N, C-alpha and C positions, 0 to 999 in steps of 0.2 A: 541471413546475416553472414554466411560464409563467402558469398560471391558478389554481393552488391552492397553499397552504402545506403542506409536508410536513416530517416529521422523519425522522431515520435513527437506528437503534440498532445498535451493534456486537454486542451480546448481547441475546438475547431468549429467554425460556423460553416455549415454545408450550403453550397451554392446550387444554382440550377442544374449544374452538371451531375449532381447526385440526386437532388430532390425530384427532378422531372422523371427520370427513370424509376425511382422508387414509387412515385405516384402510380405508375402503371403496373409495376411488379408486385407491390404490396400496398394497395390503397388504404388499408387499415394500419399500415406500418407495424405489422405483427410478425415480421420475418427478421431473423438475425442478419445483420450486415456488418461488414468490416470495410469502412471507407478507406480508400488508398488514393493519395494525390500525387501526381507527377507535375512538377513545375513546368508549366507551358506559357507562363506570362512574360518572364523577362530574365535577364542574366542574373546569375549563371544558369543557363538552360542545361539540363541533363543531356549529354551526348547521346545520339540515337543508338549507338552500339551498347551503351549502358542501359538504355531503356529496354532494348531487346533482352539483355541479360536479366533485367529485373522481371520481365515477363516469364523467362525460364525459371527464375527463382520462385515466382508465384506458383507456377505449375508444380514444382517440387513440393511446395507447402500444401497445395491442394491435394496432391497425390498421397500425402502422408497421413491423411485423415479418412475415416470411412464415409463421411457424409458426401453427398453429391453437391457440388459447388458450381455456381454460375459466376463468371467474372465478366464484368461489363466495362468496356472502354467508351467514354463519352467525350464529346468535344466537337468542334467544327473542323472543317477542312479549310478552304479559302474563305477568309473574311477579315474585315478591318474594323473591329469593334471600337466605338468611341473615337473615331477619326472622321475627317471629311469624306473618306471613301467608305463609310460604314454600310452603304447600300450595295457596294460592289461584291459580286460573286463571280468567280472565274470557273465556269462549269467545265471547260476543257481541262484545266489543271486538276480539278476535283476528280473527274472521271479517269484521268491518267493515273493519279495517285491510287484511286480505288481499284483500278485494274491490277496494279502492282500489289496492293494489299490482298485482293481476292486470290491472286496467284501465290501469295505468301512468299514473294520474291525477296528474300533477305538482302541480297546484294543491292538490288534496286532501292529497297526501303531505307537501307543504311547509307545510301549515296546522297540523299538530300542534304544540302548545307543550310544552315540558318540564314546565311546571306541571300541565297536564291529563294528560299521559302519566303522570307520577308518581302523580297522584291516581287515575287510572282503570286503569292497567296496571302500576303498581309501578316501582321503579327498574330492573328488568329490561326494562321497556318501552323504555328508552333504546336498546336494541339494534335498534330499527327502523332505525337509521342504516345498518346493513349492507345491508338490503334496499332502502333508499332509494338507496344508492350504486349498487346493481345496476340500479335503475330509470333512473338517470341514464346509466349505461353503455348501457342498452338503450332509450334515449329513443325514444318513439313506438311501441315494440313492446308487445304484450300478453303476459301470462303464462298459464301453465297450472298449476293446483293438482293435484298428484299425490296429496297426502296431507295431512290435518290431523286430529289427534286429541288432545284434552286427556288427558294422561297424568299422573295425580296423583303417582305414585311418582317421576317426574322433575320434578314441580312446574312443568310448562310444557306448552303445546300444541305437540306436535311437528308440524313442517310440512316438506313438500318441495314446492317450486314451481319452475318453470322459465320463463325468458325467453330466447329465442334471437334473435340478430341476423343 
C-alpha cells in the first residue's frame, strides 16, 4: 500500500487463470491462497512500470512473513480470444517476449507499448502484465523455460517458466 495502488473486492468469481493452476497445485483445494488480479482485459490497463512495482511490493509482502510462498503469474502471450483471429498464435513474438522475460530484462520488458502489443500479439497479449509482475518480484533473477508450445486448439502458446528468488 506504500508504493502501488490496489483495489479490494469482497466478491470475485475466479476464472481459468486461477482455477487451472490451482487444480494442479492443490487438487483437493486444501492450500491457502491469496488470489491477486491485474487488469489485462481493457482500458484502463495498468502501465507496465506500475506492474513491475506491484511485483516488487508483492516481494516485500512475501518477505515480511516466515512462511514460504509461491507466486504464480498466469495468462497468455500472443492470442486473440473471442475474435475472428482467435486461432492465431505468433510463436516468434512469444519466443522473443519469453527471451526477454527469462533474462529478466527490465528495460526491454517495460518498453512494450499497448499499441504494439495489440497489433502484434492481440488483446490477449496484454496478459504479459502477469509475467512482468513476476519479473519485478524476482528482480535481478533469471528464469528457466520448462515448456513452450503453440497449441492451436487452445488458441495460445502454452508456457511454463520459473523464476526463483
